[in-house]
C-alpha positions as CSV (number, residue, x, y, z in Angstrom):
1,M,214.6,182.9,68.1
2,T,214.5,185.4,71.0
3,A,216.0,188.1,68.8
4,R,213.3,187.4,66.1
5,L,210.5,187.6,68.7
6,A,211.9,190.8,70.0
7,L,212.1,192.2,66.5
8,A,208.5,191.2,65.7
9,R,207.3,192.7,69.0
10,G,209.1,195.9,68.2
11,R,207.4,196.1,64.8
12,V,203.9,195.5,66.2
13,L,204.4,197.4,69.5
14,P,206.8,200.2,68.6
15,N,206.4,201.8,72.0
16,G,205.5,198.7,74.0
17,W,202.2,197.4,75.5
18,V,201.8,200.4,77.9
19,D,201.7,202.9,75.1
20,L,199.3,200.7,73.0
21,L,196.9,200.4,75.9
22,R,197.2,204.1,76.6
23,Q,196.4,205.0,73.0
24,C,193.5,202.6,72.8
25,S,192.1,203.9,76.0
26,L,192.6,207.5,75.0
27,F,190.8,207.1,71.6
28,G,188.1,204.9,73.1
29,L,187.3,207.5,75.8
30,A,187.4,210.3,73.3
31,Y,185.0,208.5,70.9
32,L,182.7,207.7,73.8
33,L,182.7,211.3,74.9
34,Y,182.1,212.4,71.3
35,R,179.0,210.2,71.0
36,L,177.7,211.3,74.4
37,V,178.1,214.9,73.6
38,E,176.6,214.4,70.1
39,G,173.5,213.0,71.7
40,M,173.4,215.8,74.3
41,V,173.7,218.7,71.9
42,Y,170.4,217.8,70.2
43,S,167.9,220.5,71.3
44,G,164.8,218.5,70.5
45,N,163.5,221.1,68.1
46,T,162.9,219.0,65.0
47,S,161.3,221.9,63.1
48,V,164.6,223.9,63.2
49,A,166.5,220.8,61.9
50,F,164.1,220.4,59.0
51,Q,164.1,224.1,58.2
52,H,167.9,224.0,58.1
53,A,167.7,221.1,55.6
54,R,165.3,223.1,53.4
55,E,167.7,226.1,53.6
56,V,170.6,224.0,52.4
57,I,168.5,222.6,49.5
58,S,167.6,226.2,48.6
59,F,171.2,227.2,48.8
60,E,172.4,224.3,46.6
61,R,169.6,225.0,44.1
62,S,170.7,228.6,43.8
63,L,174.2,227.3,43.0
64,H,172.8,224.7,40.6
65,I,174.5,221.9,42.5
66,F,171.4,220.2,44.0
67,V,172.2,216.9,42.3
68,E,171.9,214.5,45.3
69,P,168.5,213.0,44.3
70,A,169.7,212.4,40.7
71,I,172.9,210.7,42.1
72,Q,170.8,208.5,44.3
73,S,168.4,207.7,41.4
74,W,171.3,206.7,39.2
75,A,173.0,204.7,42.0
76,T,169.9,202.6,42.8
77,S,170.0,201.1,39.3
78,S,172.9,199.1,40.5
79,H,172.2,196.8,43.5
80,L,175.9,196.1,44.0
81,L,176.7,199.8,44.2
82,V,174.0,200.4,46.8
83,V,175.3,197.5,48.9
84,I,178.8,198.8,48.7
85,A,177.7,202.3,49.7
86,A,175.6,201.0,52.6
87,Y,178.3,198.9,54.2
88,T,181.0,201.4,53.5
89,Y,179.0,204.1,55.3
90,I,178.2,201.9,58.2
91,N,181.8,200.9,58.7
92,A,183.7,204.0,57.8
93,Q,183.5,205.5,61.3
94,T,184.0,202.2,63.1
95,T,185.7,199.2,61.6
96,I,187.5,201.0,58.8
97,L,188.6,203.9,61.1
98,I,189.9,201.6,63.8
99,A,191.7,199.4,61.3
100,L,193.5,202.4,59.7
101,L,194.5,203.8,63.1
102,L,196.0,200.4,64.0
103,Y,197.8,200.3,60.7
104,L,199.2,203.8,61.3
105,Y,200.2,202.9,64.9
106,I,202.1,199.8,63.8
107,A,203.5,200.8,60.4
108,H,203.9,204.5,60.8
109,N,204.1,205.0,64.5
110,R,205.9,208.3,64.6
111,N,203.1,209.8,62.5
112,Y,200.2,208.2,64.3
113,Y,200.1,210.8,67.1
114,F,199.8,213.7,64.6
115,V,196.9,211.9,62.8
116,R,195.3,211.2,66.2
117,N,195.5,214.9,67.1
118,M,193.9,215.8,63.8
119,L,191.0,213.4,64.5
120,F,190.5,214.8,68.0
121,V,190.3,218.4,66.8
122,G,188.0,217.4,64.0
123,M,185.6,215.6,66.4
124,A,185.5,218.7,68.6
125,I,184.7,221.0,65.7
126,G,182.0,218.5,64.5
127,L,180.3,218.7,67.9
128,I,180.2,222.5,67.7
129,G,178.6,222.3,64.3
130,Y,176.0,219.8,65.5
131,G,175.0,222.1,68.4
132,L,174.9,225.3,66.3
133,F,173.3,224.0,63.2
134,P,171.2,220.8,63.7
135,M,170.0,219.6,60.4
136,A,167.8,216.7,59.1
137,P,169.8,214.5,56.7
138,P,168.5,214.0,53.2
139,R,167.0,210.6,53.9
140,F,164.4,212.4,56.1
141,L,163.1,214.3,53.1
142,P,161.4,211.8,50.7
143,E,159.3,214.6,49.3
144,W,162.5,215.8,47.6
145,G,163.2,212.4,46.1
146,F,165.5,211.0,48.7
147,I,165.5,207.4,49.9
148,D,167.2,205.5,52.7
149,T,169.3,203.0,50.8
150,I,170.9,201.6,54.0
151,Y,167.4,200.5,55.1
152,Q,166.9,199.0,51.7
153,V,170.0,196.9,52.0
154,T,170.2,196.0,55.7
155,G,166.6,196.4,56.9
156,I,167.9,198.7,59.6
157,S,165.9,201.9,59.6
158,G,167.9,205.1,59.5
159,N,164.7,207.2,59.5
160,S,164.3,207.2,63.3
161,T,163.9,210.8,64.4
162,I,164.3,209.9,68.1
163,A,167.6,211.1,69.7
164,N,169.1,209.3,72.6
165,V,172.2,209.5,74.7
166,F,174.4,208.0,72.0
167,F,172.6,209.1,68.8
168,N,171.7,212.4,67.3
169,P,169.8,211.9,64.0
170,Y,170.3,215.6,63.2
171,A,174.1,215.6,63.4
172,A,174.7,216.2,59.7
173,V,176.7,219.4,59.5
174,P,179.6,219.0,59.0
175,S,180.0,215.5,57.6
176,M,182.5,213.8,59.9
177,H,182.6,210.9,57.5
178,V,184.2,213.2,54.9
179,A,186.3,215.0,57.5
180,C,187.8,211.8,58.7
181,A,188.2,210.5,55.1
182,V,190.2,213.6,54.3
183,I,192.4,213.3,57.4
184,L,193.2,209.6,56.8
185,G,193.4,209.9,53.0
186,W,195.8,212.8,53.2
187,S,198.0,211.1,55.8
188,L,198.1,207.7,54.0
189,A,198.7,209.2,50.6
190,R,201.8,210.8,51.9
191,L,203.0,207.8,53.9
192,V,202.5,204.9,51.5
193,R,205.1,204.3,48.8
194,N,203.2,202.3,46.3
195,R,201.9,204.7,43.5
196,V,198.6,202.8,43.2
197,A,198.0,203.0,46.9
198,K,198.9,206.7,46.9
199,V,196.2,207.4,44.2
200,F,193.7,205.2,46.1
201,W,194.1,207.2,49.3
202,A,194.2,210.5,47.5
203,L,190.8,209.6,46.1
204,W,189.4,208.1,49.3
205,P,187.7,211.4,50.4
206,L,185.8,211.6,47.1
207,F,184.8,208.0,47.4
208,I,183.4,208.5,50.9
209,T,181.6,211.7,49.8
210,F,180.0,209.6,47.0
211,M,178.9,207.0,49.5
212,T,177.4,209.6,51.9
213,V,175.3,210.9,49.0
214,I,174.2,207.5,47.8
215,T,173.0,206.5,51.3
216,G,171.1,209.8,51.7
217,N,173.1,210.8,54.8
218,H,174.6,214.1,53.6
219,F,174.3,216.9,51.2
220,L,177.3,218.0,49.1
221,I,177.5,221.2,51.3
222,D,178.0,218.9,54.3
223,A,180.9,217.2,52.6
224,V,182.5,220.5,51.7
225,L,182.3,221.7,55.3
226,G,183.7,218.3,56.3
227,M,186.7,219.1,54.1
228,V,187.0,222.5,55.8
229,V,187.0,220.8,59.2
230,A,189.9,218.5,58.0
231,G,191.8,221.6,56.9
232,V,191.4,223.3,60.3
233,S,192.3,220.1,62.1
234,L,195.5,219.9,60.1
235,A,196.4,223.5,61.0
236,A,195.6,222.7,64.7
237,A,197.8,219.6,64.6
238,L,200.7,221.5,63.1
239,A,200.3,224.0,66.0
240,L,200.3,221.2,68.5
241,A,203.3,219.7,66.9
242,A,205.2,222.9,67.7
243,L,204.6,222.1,71.4
244,R,206.0,218.6,71.2
245,P,208.1,218.4,68.0
246,H,209.8,215.2,69.1
247,A,206.5,213.3,69.4
248,W,203.7,215.0,67.5
249,T,205.4,216.1,64.2
250,F,204.3,214.5,60.9
251,R,207.3,213.1,59.1
252,V,207.1,211.9,55.5
253,P,209.5,208.9,55.0
254,Q,212.3,209.7,52.6
255,R,213.2,207.2,49.9
256,A,216.6,205.7,50.1
257,A,219.1,207.3,47.7
258,V,220.0,205.2,44.8
259,P,223.8,204.8,44.7
260,A,225.5,206.1,41.6
261,T,226.9,203.4,39.2
């Protein structure tokens, strides 16, 4: 029984309680700092944020990819789809993110630190984007046919234009929902062995992009820039891994060789 308990503890806590508490504290502090800085970078100039949104619309129209209002209009014909989009968006950066990080820590511990580093770099880049290019999200632009579907589902208004110490309503570029989805989707698609799960995680960034558009929180350009952020974060994490290859390297598990018969 003692041996079984030790084995179970080793699986849940690969590096012991101290490391688990350290990682929880580190990520918690990083996320708190991220939200604080996000609120601080807002300049208070709403006219600039709305002008940037109009510029993005103009840019997308010039490329003939301004399809977000049509996607929203199509999605709202299905109440179930709108509900899924609302709760997915609300939880993607909280419950889902934390759950996936815990899974990585327990099931793929040696790769958790690489993914953590990618997320930290991505969050830092996101903050720079929010400060340099504040932009009103689509849901602030009903004149272009956008609606706030999260409000329709939950009754919680996302149309508040008031920033506070933890909230910046104009932090839309890049889309960190998409950036985190790419980081986690790429990582999990390489780590899981089940083929169905691999396909699911490979498509996860596209699913989250779809959800951000349905909820009126991001333009497609925001999503593309979120993917770019994920790519830069990957490059940065690889560079960091060179500093501590024993701890921060991403290692794809190898399948056991099938013995010849």
